C-alpha positions in Angstrom: 0.0 0.0 0.0 1.2 3.4 -0.9 -0.4 6.6 0.5 0.0 10.3 0.2 -1.5 12.8 2.7 -2.7 16.2 1.3 -3.2 18.9 4.0 -4.5 22.3 2.8 -5.2 23.5 6.3 -2.1 25.8 6.6 -3.1 27.5 3.3 -6.6 28.2 4.8 -8.5 26.6 1.9 -10.9 23.7 1.4 -11.4 21.5 -1.6 -14.1 23.0 -3.9 -13.7 20.6 -6.8 -11.1 17.9 -7.3 -10.1 16.2 -10.5 -7.7 13.3 -10.2 -5.7 11.2 -12.7 -3.7 8.4 -11.2 -2.5 5.9 -13.8 -1.5 2.4 -13.0 -0.5 -0.6 -15.1 -1.1 -4.3 -14.3 0.2 -7.5 -15.7 -0.7 -11.1 -15.2 -3.2 -11.1 -12.2 -1.8 -7.9 -10.6 -4.4 -5.4 -9.2 -4.3 -1.8 -8.1 -7.2 -0.4 -6.0 -7.3 3.4 -5.4 -9.1 5.0 -2.5 -9.4 8.3 -0.8 -10.0 8.9 3.0 -11.3 12.2 4.0 -10.7 14.1 7.3 -13.9 12.7 8.7 -12.6 9.1 8.3 -14.8 8.2 5.3 -13.0 6.0 2.8 -14.2 5.7 -0.8 -12.8 3.4 -3.5 -12.2 5.3 -6.7 -12.3 4.2 -10.3 -8.8 5.4 -11.1 -6.1 3.8 -13.0 -6.6 5.0 -16.5 -5.3 8.0 -18.3 -8.5 10.1 -17.8 -9.1 12.4 -14.9 -12.3 11.9 -12.8 -14.1 14.3 -10.5 -13.9 13.2 -6.9 -16.9 14.9 -5.2 -16.2 13.2 -1.9 -13.4 15.7 -1.2 -15.6 18.8 -1.4 -15.4 20.9 1.7 -12.4 19.0 3.2 -9.0 20.5 4.2 -7.2 17.2 4.4 -7.4 13.9 2.6 -5.3 10.8 2.0 -5.0 9.1 -1.4 -4.0 5.4 -1.3 -3.1 2.7 -3.8 -3.3 -0.9 -2.7 -1.3 -3.2 -4.9 -1.9 -7.0 -4.9 -1.6 -10.1 -7.0 1.2 -11.0 -9.3 2.9 -14.3 -9.8 5.9 -16.0 -8.3 9.2 -14.2 -7.6 8.3 -11.3 -9.9 4.9 -10.5 -8.4 6.1 -7.1 -7.4 6.4 -6.1 -11.1 2.8 -7.0 -11.9 1.2 -3.9 -10.3 2.8 -0.6 -11.2 1.9 3.0 -10.4 2.6 6.0 -12.7 4.3 4.0 -15.5 5.0 6.2 -18.5 7.3 6.1 -21.6 10.6 7.9 -21.0 10.0 9.8 -24.3 6.7 11.3 -22.9 7.3 14.9 -21.9 3.7 16.2 -21.8 1.2 13.7 -20.4 1.9 12.9 -16.8 0.4 9.8 -15.0 -0.4 11.7 -11.7 -2.5 14.8 -11.6 -4.7 16.4 -8.9 
């Protein structure tokens, strides 16, 4: 599991509208599940993983949230390679796999 905490409290702002793009790539039977946990403790599984941004209305009004990716699956001694976050071609200079 990999998590990032976003805290807007010191800036004195709250989320009004959030668009997220969090690309992931899987091979074999690898899996990636994205979720967001708001400051009130509510966790929501998000349909992220592709190259399109989605609106995350669950964040509206919050000052703090945690974005998590749970990686699972894979086969044998290379299982760790079968679930990847933010994979992109080295030649790509304009389309980034992580945007909020």
